C-alpha positions in Angstrom: -74.6 -2.9 43.4 -76.9 -1.3 40.8 -75.3 2.1 41.2 -71.8 0.6 40.7 -72.8 -1.2 37.4 -74.5 2.0 36.1 -71.3 4.0 36.9 -69.1 1.5 35.0 -71.4 1.4 32.0 -71.3 5.2 31.8 -67.5 5.3 32.0 -67.3 2.7 29.2 -69.6 4.8 27.0 -67.4 7.8 27.5 -64.3 5.9 26.7 -65.8 4.6 23.5 -66.9 8.1 22.5 -63.4 9.4 23.2 -61.9 6.6 21.1 -64.2 7.4 18.2 -63.3 11.1 18.3 -59.6 10.2 18.4 -60.0 7.9 15.4 -61.8 10.6 13.5 -59.1 13.2 14.3 -56.4 10.7 13.2 -58.2 10.1 9.9 -58.5 13.8 9.3 -54.8 14.3 10.0 -53.8 11.4 7.8 -55.8 12.8 4.9 -54.1 16.3 5.4 -50.5 14.9 5.5 -48.6 13.2 2.7 -48.6 9.4 2.9 -45.7 7.8 4.8 -43.1 5.7 2.9 -44.4 2.3 1.9 -41.1 0.5 1.9 -40.6 -1.7 5.0 -38.3 -0.3 7.6 -38.3 3.3 6.1 -39.6 6.0 8.4 -41.9 8.8 7.2 -40.5 12.2 6.3 -42.1 13.8 9.3 -40.6 11.2 11.7 -37.2 11.8 10.1 -37.4 15.5 10.9 -38.0 14.8 14.6 -35.3 15.7 17.1 -34.7 13.5 20.1 -37.0 15.5 22.4 -39.9 15.2 20.0 -39.2 11.5 19.4 -39.2 10.8 23.1 -42.7 12.1 23.4 -44.1 10.0 20.6 -41.9 6.9 21.1 -40.2 6.9 24.5 -36.9 5.0 24.4 -36.4 5.4 20.7 -32.9 6.9 20.2 -32.9 7.0 16.4 -32.5 10.8 16.1 -29.4 10.7 18.3 -27.7 7.9 16.4 -28.7 9.5 13.1 -26.9 12.7 14.1 -24.0 10.7 15.4 -23.6 8.8 12.1 -23.7 11.8 9.8 -20.4 13.2 11.0 -21.8 16.1 12.9 -19.4 17.6 15.4 -20.8 17.6 19.0 -19.5 18.9 22.2 -16.7 17.0 23.9 -14.6 17.9 26.9 -11.7 15.8 25.5 -8.9 17.8 23.9 -8.2 15.2 21.2 -8.7 16.0 17.5 -12.2 15.0 16.3 -13.3 14.0 19.8 -16.7 15.5 19.2 -17.2 13.4 16.0 -18.0 9.8 17.0 -18.6 8.5 13.5 -17.4 10.1 10.2 -19.8 11.3 7.6 -20.5 9.4 4.5 -18.0 9.1 1.6 -17.5 7.0 -1.5 -14.1 5.9 -2.8 -13.6 5.3 -6.6 -15.2 2.1 -7.8 -17.7 1.8 -4.8 -21.3 1.5 -5.7 -22.7 3.7 -2.9 -21.7 6.1 -0.2 -21.3 4.9 3.4 -19.7 6.1 6.6 -16.0 7.0 5.8 -14.5 4.4 8.1 -16.6 1.6 6.6 -15.9 2.9 3.0 -12.1 2.8 3.8 -12.4 -0.7 5.3 -14.2 -2.0 2.2 -11.8 -0.3 -0.1 -8.7 -1.7 1.7 -10.0 -5.2 2.1 -11.6 -5.3 -1.4 -10.0 -3.6 -4.4 -6.6 -2.8 -2.9 -6.1 -6.3 -1.6 -7.4 -8.1 -4.7 -5.7 -5.9 -7.3 -2.5 -5.6 -5.3 -2.3 -9.4 -4.8 -3.0 -10.0 -8.5 -0.3 -7.6 -9.5 2.3 -9.3 -7.3 1.3 -12.7 -8.7 1.6 -11.4 -12.3 5.1 -10.1 -11.5 6.1 -13.5 -10.1 4.6 -15.3 -13.1 6.5 -13.0 -15.5 9.9 -13.7 -14.0 9.1 -17.4 -13.8 8.2 -17.4 -17.5 11.3 -15.5 -18.4 13.5 -18.0 -16.6 11.7 -20.9 -18.2 11.8 -19.6 -21.7 14.9 -17.4 -21.7 17.0 -19.0 -19.0 19.9 -17.4 -17.2 21.7 -14.8 -19.3 25.2 -16.3 -19.7 28.5 -14.7 -20.6 29.3 -15.3 -24.3 33.1 -15.6 -23.8 35.4 -17.2 -21.1 36.3 -15.1 -18.1 39.7 -13.4 -18.3 40.4 -13.4 -14.6 41.0 -9.7 -14.6 38.6 -8.0 -12.2 37.0 -4.5 -12.1 35.6 -3.0 -8.9 32.0 -2.3 -9.7 30.8 -1.4 -6.2 32.9 -0.1 -3.3 32.2 -1.4 0.2 30.3 1.8 1.0 28.1 1.4 -2.1 27.4 -2.2 -1.2 26.6 -1.3 2.4 24.1 1.2 1.2 22.6 -1.2 -1.3 22.2 -4.0 1.2 20.8 -1.7 3.9 18.1 -0.5 1.5 17.5 -4.0 0.2 17.2 -5.7 3.6 15.0 -3.0 5.0 12.8 -3.1 1.9 12.4 -6.8 2.0 11.6 -6.6 5.7 8.9 -4.0 5.1 7.5 -6.0 2.1 7.2 -9.2 4.1 5.8 -7.7 7.2 3.5 -5.4 5.2 2.3 -8.3 3.1 1.4 -10.3 6.2 -0.6 -7.3 7.5 -2.4 -6.7 4.2 -3.0 -10.3 2.9 -2.6 -12.3 6.1 -6.3 -12.0 7.0 -7.3 -13.7 3.8 -4.4 -16.2 3.5 -2.8 -17.0 7.0 -5.7 -16.5 9.4 -7.7 -19.5 8.3 -4.6 -21.7 8.9 -3.1 -20.1 11.9 -6.2 -19.2 13.9 -7.0 -16.0 15.6 -4.5 -16.2 18.5 -1.4 -17.1 16.5 -2.2 -14.8 13.7 -3.0 -12.0 16.1 0.5 -12.3 17.7 2.1 -12.5 14.2 0.3 -9.4 13.0 1.3 -7.5 16.1 5.0 -8.5 15.7 4.9 -7.6 12.0 3.4 -4.2 12.8 6.2 -3.4 15.2 8.9 -4.6 12.9 7.4 -2.6 10.1 7.4 0.6 12.2 11.1 0.2 13.1 12.3 -0.8 9.6 10.6 2.1 8.0 13.0 4.9 9.1 16.0 2.7 8.2 14.6 2.3 4.7 14.0 6.1 4.4 17.5 6.9 5.6 19.1 4.4 3.2 17.1 5.9 0.3 18.5 9.3 1.0 22.1 8.1 1.2 21.6 5.8 -1.8 20.4 8.7 -3.8 23.4 10.9 -2.9 25.8 8.1 -3.7 24.4 7.0 -7.1 22.6 10.0 -8.6 25.5 11.0 -10.8 25.7 7.7 -12.6 21.9 7.4 -13.1 21.5 10.6 -15.0 19.8 9.9 -18.4 21.9 10.0 -21.6 21.4 9.3 -25.3 22.4 5.6 -25.0 19.3 5.0 -22.9 17.0 5.6 -25.8 18.6 2.9 -27.9 18.7 0.5 -24.9 14.9 1.0 -24.3 14.1 0.6 -28.0 15.7 -2.9 -27.9 14.6 -3.7 -24.4 18.2 -4.2 -23.5 18.4 -7.3 -25.6 16.7 -9.1 -22.9 14.8 -11.5 -25.2 17.0 -11.3 -28.3 20.3 -11.8 -26.5 21.8 -8.8 -28.3 24.4 -6.7 -26.5 23.1 -3.1 -26.2 25.6 -0.4 -25.2 25.2 1.3 -21.8 27.3 3.1 -19.3 27.7 2.0 -15.6 23.9 1.7 -15.3 21.6 0.9 -18.2 18.2 2.4 -18.8 16.4 -0.3 -17.0 18.5 0.2 -13.8 17.9 4.0 -14.1 14.2 3.5 -14.3 14.4 1.4 -11.1 16.5 4.1 -9.5 14.2 7.1 -10.4 10.9 5.3 -10.5 11.1 2.9 -7.6 13.9 4.0 -5.3 13.3 7.8 -5.5 9.7 8.3 -6.5 7.9 5.4 -5.0 10.4 5.1 -2.1 9.7 8.7 -1.0 5.9 8.2 -1.4 6.1 5.1 0.7 8.2 6.9 3.3 6.1 10.0 3.5 2.8 8.1 3.8 4.4 5.8 6.4 5.5 8.7 8.5 1.9 10.0 8.4 0.6 6.6 9.6 3.2 6.5 12.3 2.5 10.1 13.3 6.1 11.2 13.0 5.6 14.5 11.1 5.4 17.4 13.6 2.5 19.8 13.3 0.5 17.5 10.9 -3.2 17.2 11.4 -3.7 13.5 12.0 -7.4 13.4 11.2 -9.1 10.1 10.4 -9.7 11.2 6.8 -6.0 12.0 6.3 -4.9 8.7 7.9 -7.3 6.8 5.6 -5.9 8.5 2.5 -2.3 8.0 3.7 -3.1 4.3 4.2 -4.4 3.9 0.6 -1.5 5.8 -0.9 1.0 3.7 1.2 -0.5 0.4 0.0 -0.7 1.4 -3.7 2.9 2.7 -3.7 4.3 -0.3 -1.8 2.6 -2.9 -4.1 3.9 -1.1 -7.2 7.4 -0.9 -5.8 7.4 -4.6 -4.7 6.2 -5.7 -8.1 9.0 -3.8 -9.8 11.6 -5.0 -7.3 10.7 -8.7 -8.0 12.1 -8.2 -11.6 15.1 -6.4 -10.3 15.9 -9.2 -7.7 15.5 -11.8 -10.4 17.9 -10.2 -12.8 20.4 -9.5 -10.0 20.4 -13.2 -8.9 19.2 -16.0 -11.0 18.6 -14.1 -14.2 22.1 -13.0 -15.1 25.4 -14.7 -14.6 27.9 -12.6 -12.6 25.3 -10.0 -11.4 25.1 -11.3 -7.9 28.9 -11.5 -7.6 29.1 -7.8 -8.3 27.0 -6.9 -5.2 28.4 -9.7 -3.0 32.1 -9.1 -3.7 32.0 -5.8 -5.4 34.0 -7.1 -8.4 33.1 -8.2 -12.0 35.2 -9.8 -14.7 36.3 -7.8 -17.7 34.1 -10.0 -19.9 31.0 -9.2 -17.9 31.7 -5.5 -17.9 32.3 -5.5 -21.7 29.2 -7.5 -22.6 26.8 -5.7 -20.3 28.2 -2.2 -19.8 30.6 -1.7 -22.7 30.7 2.2 -22.5 31.6 2.0 -18.9 34.2 -0.6 -19.6 35.7 1.6 -22.4 36.1 4.5 -19.9 37.9 2.1 -17.6 40.2 0.9 -20.4 41.0 4.5 -21.3 41.8 5.4 -17.7 38.9 7.8 -17.2 37.6 5.6 -14.4 40.0 3.7 -12.0 39.8 -0.1 -12.2 39.8 -0.2 -8.4 38.2 2.8 -6.6 38.3 1.8 -3.0 41.3 1.7 -0.6 41.0 -2.1 -0.2 44.2 -4.0 -0.6 42.8 -7.4 -1.1 41.1 -8.3 -4.4 38.9 -11.5 -4.4 39.8 -14.5 -6.4 38.2 -14.6 -9.8 35.2 -16.9 -10.2 35.9 -19.8 -12.6 33.8 -19.6 -15.8 31.4 -22.5 -16.2 31.2 -22.2 -20.0 28.9 -20.1 -22.2 26.7 -23.0 -22.9 26.2 -24.1 -19.3 
């Protein structure tokens, strides 16, 4: 009994001595090394330099070095043949306007759901408010004189088919894309996750199928109308007077005025092609293209910016082609306009028709629609 107690006491003394020696060595090491970071949750510089093998010895089960190398965009080995299969998480990046860099995927998500959504939504609301104010203060642009009953074919059936194909496909893309972009903030709280999930899935598929139709219609539309949309000297005067939109003055123009030419070149051609090209990248329809995550994120941003700009401009075009101007919708619905409409809005084009330079009826149609009764200039 005595021997056992003596043995335990001796072992305790040795353990205490070993503990004091370890504490002394630790104090010497601490004095020789720079102090660790004092901020809570921040590891010391030496710990940050450890690889996983070294960390496993000091802190078994701590996988911080592994996840640190995963999150910095380093390419590791993968047996999968897919592009970027060895990169689990993209490296850090920072889009314009963001306060700090973060992983590229998170930076893109914040940029899309933040500035792009807020600024894009605001721009669309401003466009809608502008046409509403124009209709409230200016009203519909009426014809000054009574209709003559003599009709001019402004658009042939082929031209109207191309216009409606482009218009319908664009509106389809705008509505479905708007639900995808803004639905999370507007519709989701009312619809709930399940219903909105199905709606978003449906809009995505509609969007993907309507896109190629829109691109094809743009190309054919350009071929059909490019000749009449070339700039000329009359466009400068039209722009200087804003087409008489607010003053009510008649400003001379050919078949298409400067405003319509801006829509043609700026919206249909420029923005339309940017929307189509970026959409083809997002749908992976371009052969031989490197569909990396970075390229897809950039294509998504470009697609949203171009689409919002185009939709904002088209809102004004749709207004003037329907409620904003008497007789404008008839031109695209039936293809014909009255002589008074042509003379008041496109007098140079009307003069060419009167002089026989342009045929009054250009299509092979035999039937001409009945003229629309004039409701009066002051109506």
